C-alpha positions as CSV (number, residue, x, y, z in Angstrom):
1,M,-126.4,211.8,-58.0
2,T,-123.9,213.3,-55.6
3,P,-120.6,214.7,-56.8
4,E,-118.9,211.7,-55.1
5,Q,-121.1,209.2,-56.8
6,K,-120.6,210.9,-60.2
7,F,-116.8,210.9,-59.7
8,A,-116.9,207.2,-58.9
9,K,-119.0,206.5,-61.9
10,L,-116.7,208.5,-64.2
11,Y,-113.7,206.8,-62.7
12,K,-115.1,203.4,-63.5
13,E,-116.1,204.4,-67.0
14,M,-112.5,205.7,-67.7
15,W,-111.1,202.5,-66.3
16,D,-113.4,200.3,-68.4
17,L,-112.7,202.4,-71.6
18,C,-108.9,202.0,-71.1
19,Q,-109.2,198.3,-70.5
20,E,-111.4,197.7,-73.5
21,N,-108.8,199.5,-75.7
22,E,-105.7,198.0,-74.0
23,W,-104.4,201.4,-72.9
24,G,-103.4,200.3,-69.4
25,D,-104.2,202.0,-66.1
26,P,-105.2,205.6,-66.9
27,F,-104.5,206.6,-63.3
28,S,-100.9,205.4,-63.2
29,Y,-98.5,208.4,-63.3
30,A,-99.3,210.6,-66.3
31,R,-100.9,207.8,-68.3
32,A,-104.2,209.7,-68.7
33,K,-102.4,212.7,-70.2
34,E,-100.4,210.3,-72.5
35,I,-103.6,208.7,-73.7
36,Y,-105.2,212.1,-74.3
37,A,-102.1,213.3,-76.2
38,T,-102.0,210.2,-78.4
39,C,-105.6,210.8,-79.4
40,A,-105.1,214.5,-80.0
41,L,-101.9,214.0,-82.0
42,G,-103.1,211.1,-84.1
43,H,-100.7,208.7,-82.4
44,S,-101.4,205.3,-80.8
45,M,-100.6,203.8,-77.4
46,P,-97.8,201.3,-76.8
47,A,-98.7,198.0,-75.3
48,P,-100.4,198.4,-71.9
49,D,-97.6,196.6,-70.1
50,A,-94.9,199.0,-71.5
51,Y,-94.7,201.4,-68.5
52,S,-91.1,202.1,-69.3
53,G,-90.1,203.1,-72.8
54,A,-92.1,204.9,-75.3
55,D,-95.1,207.0,-74.2
56,G,-96.8,206.9,-77.6
57,I,-96.4,205.5,-81.1
58,N,-96.3,208.1,-84.0
59,E,-97.7,207.7,-87.4
60,K,-94.5,206.1,-88.6
61,G,-94.7,203.4,-86.0
62,E,-91.9,204.9,-83.9
63,G,-91.9,205.3,-80.2
64,V,-92.1,208.9,-79.0
65,E,-91.7,210.6,-75.6
66,Y,-94.3,212.9,-74.0
67,K,-93.7,215.6,-71.4
68,S,-96.7,217.2,-69.8
69,T,-97.3,220.3,-67.8
70,I,-100.2,222.2,-66.3
71,G,-98.1,225.3,-65.8
72,K,-98.7,228.6,-67.5
73,S,-95.9,228.0,-70.0
74,I,-94.7,225.0,-71.9
75,K,-91.7,223.0,-70.6
76,G,-90.4,219.5,-70.2
77,S,-88.9,218.1,-67.1
78,Y,-86.7,215.0,-67.3
79,T,-86.4,213.6,-63.7
80,G,-85.2,210.4,-62.1
81,I,-82.6,209.7,-64.8
82,S,-80.5,206.7,-63.8
83,V,-76.9,207.5,-63.1
84,Q,-74.2,205.4,-64.8
85,P,-70.7,204.9,-63.3
86,T,-68.8,207.2,-65.7
87,W,-69.8,210.2,-67.9
88,E,-68.9,208.2,-71.0
89,E,-71.4,205.5,-70.0
90,Q,-74.0,208.2,-69.0
91,D,-73.6,209.8,-72.4
92,R,-74.1,206.5,-74.2
93,Y,-77.2,205.8,-72.0
94,L,-78.7,209.3,-72.8
95,R,-78.1,208.8,-76.5
96,E,-79.1,205.1,-76.9
97,E,-81.6,204.4,-74.2
98,K,-83.1,207.5,-72.7
99,I,-83.3,210.6,-74.9
100,A,-82.0,210.4,-78.5
101,K,-83.5,206.9,-78.8
102,Y,-86.9,208.5,-79.4
103,P,-87.0,210.4,-82.7
104,E,-89.7,212.8,-81.4
105,H,-90.3,214.4,-78.0
106,Y,-93.6,216.2,-77.5
107,Y,-94.2,218.9,-74.9
108,N,-97.8,219.1,-74.0
109,R,-99.5,221.8,-71.9
110,F,-102.9,221.1,-70.3
111,E,-105.2,223.7,-69.0
112,D,-108.7,223.2,-67.5
113,G,-108.6,219.5,-68.4
114,K,-107.7,220.1,-72.1
115,L,-104.6,219.8,-74.2
116,V,-104.1,223.4,-75.3
117,E,-100.6,223.4,-76.7
118,S,-98.1,220.8,-78.1
119,W,-94.6,221.3,-79.4
120,K,-92.3,218.7,-81.1
121,L,-88.5,218.5,-80.9
122,T,-86.3,215.7,-82.3
123,G,-84.6,213.4,-79.9
124,Q,-81.2,214.7,-81.1
125,Q,-82.3,218.3,-80.3
126,V,-83.3,217.2,-76.8
127,Y,-80.1,215.4,-76.3
128,E,-78.1,218.5,-77.4
129,I,-80.1,220.7,-75.0
130,L,-80.0,218.4,-72.0
131,G,-76.6,216.8,-72.5
132,P,-74.5,219.8,-71.2
133,K,-77.0,220.4,-68.3
134,L,-76.8,216.8,-67.2
135,K,-73.0,216.7,-67.6
136,D,-72.7,219.7,-65.3
137,K,-74.7,217.9,-62.6
138,F,-73.2,214.5,-63.1
139,S,-70.3,214.7,-60.7
140,T,-72.5,216.2,-58.0
141,V,-74.9,213.2,-57.8
142,L,-72.5,210.3,-57.8
143,N,-72.1,210.2,-54.0
144,Q,-75.7,211.0,-53.1
145,K,-77.9,208.5,-51.3
146,D,-80.3,208.5,-54.2
147,P,-78.3,209.5,-57.2
148,R,-80.5,210.5,-60.1
149,L,-80.1,213.2,-62.7
150,S,-82.7,215.7,-63.8
151,A,-82.9,218.7,-66.1
152,T,-85.6,220.7,-67.9
153,V,-86.1,221.8,-71.5
154,T,-87.3,225.3,-70.9
155,T,-90.0,227.4,-72.6
156,G,-87.4,229.4,-74.5
157,E,-85.6,226.3,-75.8
158,I,-88.9,224.7,-76.9
159,H,-89.9,227.9,-78.7
160,Q,-86.4,228.3,-80.3
161,Y,-85.9,224.7,-81.5
162,G,-89.3,223.2,-81.6
163,K,-92.3,223.1,-83.9
164,R,-95.7,223.8,-82.6
165,V,-98.1,221.0,-83.6
166,L,-101.2,222.0,-81.7
């Protein structure tokens, strides 16, 4: 079997496995890493049609957020955050719909195709870390052609406030 044939075979096997277990498309965005993380962390996958919302379901049945990196150090980037008309509305959106809504955020680092490190912060901790960063950027994106906010929970912040779970 050539490398190309083997890849096609493994691709189809991965697809079939995910369909049989109702995990959705493993090749959409970071879905494969989310599936891997749910298995490694003892979580379960949300419904396959839930491409927005929780990335995984913890042991308490609560939706959780995953951030993945293949970098040398752990971090979590929050990109493409929808911008609301005022900071008050933005803050409510961050608290109730985007960040603090999820009781747990997991920061997963992959290396050589394996999950090698995972840290957990609460949604409230993430909101307290990202809130000031996003507020500082808020007024600068309002008049952009594609206004979206982004910020990162850094390695230092994860080590300071998080708990290593893997």
